C-alpha positions as CSV (number, residue, x, y, z in Angstrom):
1,X,0.0,0.0,0.0
2,X,1.5,3.3,-1.0
3,X,-1.0,5.7,0.5
4,X,-2.3,6.0,4.0
5,X,-6.1,5.7,4.2
6,X,-6.8,5.4,7.9
7,X,-5.0,8.4,9.3
8,X,-6.3,11.7,7.8
9,X,-6.2,15.3,8.8
10,X,-9.7,15.0,10.1
11,X,-8.9,12.3,12.6
12,X,-5.3,13.2,13.5
13,X,-5.3,16.8,14.8
14,X,-4.4,18.7,17.9
15,X,-8.0,18.4,19.2
16,X,-8.4,14.6,18.8
17,X,-4.8,13.2,18.9
18,X,-2.4,13.1,21.8
19,X,-1.8,11.7,25.3
20,X,-5.0,10.2,26.7
21,X,-3.7,8.8,30.0
22,X,-0.7,8.6,32.3
23,X,-0.3,5.1,33.8
24,X,1.8,4.7,36.9
25,X,4.9,2.5,37.0
26,X,7.7,2.0,39.5
27,X,10.3,3.4,37.1
28,X,10.9,4.7,33.6
29,X,9.4,2.7,30.7
30,X,11.9,2.8,27.8
31,X,10.6,0.1,25.5
32,X,7.6,0.0,23.3
33,X,4.4,-1.3,24.9
34,X,2.9,-4.6,23.7
35,X,-0.7,-4.4,22.8
36,X,-2.9,-7.6,22.8
37,X,-6.4,-7.2,21.7
38,X,-9.4,-9.4,22.8
39,X,-7.5,-11.3,25.4
40,X,-9.6,-13.5,27.7
41,X,-8.7,-13.1,31.4
42,X,-10.9,-15.0,33.8
43,X,-13.6,-15.3,31.2
44,X,-13.7,-11.6,30.4
45,X,-12.3,-10.1,27.2
46,X,-9.9,-7.2,27.5
47,X,-7.7,-5.1,25.3
48,X,-4.4,-5.2,27.2
49,X,-1.3,-3.0,27.1
50,X,1.9,-4.6,28.6
51,X,4.9,-2.4,29.7
52,X,8.1,-3.2,31.5
53,X,9.8,-0.7,33.8
54,X,13.5,0.0,34.3
55,X,13.1,-2.0,37.6
56,X,12.0,-5.1,35.6
57,X,8.4,-4.8,36.8
58,X,5.8,-6.0,34.2
59,X,2.5,-4.2,34.1
60,X,-0.7,-5.1,32.3
61,X,-3.2,-2.3,31.8
62,X,-6.7,-2.5,30.4
63,X,-6.4,-0.3,27.2
64,X,-10.1,0.7,27.3
65,X,-10.4,2.0,30.9
66,X,-6.7,2.4,31.8
67,X,-7.0,0.2,34.9
68,X,-4.2,-2.0,36.1
69,X,-5.1,-5.7,35.6
């Protein structure tokens, strides 16, 4: 694909695009987060974001409501 069709000037602008949450961790997070969509946890489906801190702590956050899982 040579042309972007999902990101446009109407959906990526200063009013609609940017930081939506700050999620606490016990240290700096240097690496890219891992996103897993539709993951079943105890019978409930979640969209999960995993991050690892500089202190080797692994966090799993619900991507939809920003809660720690």
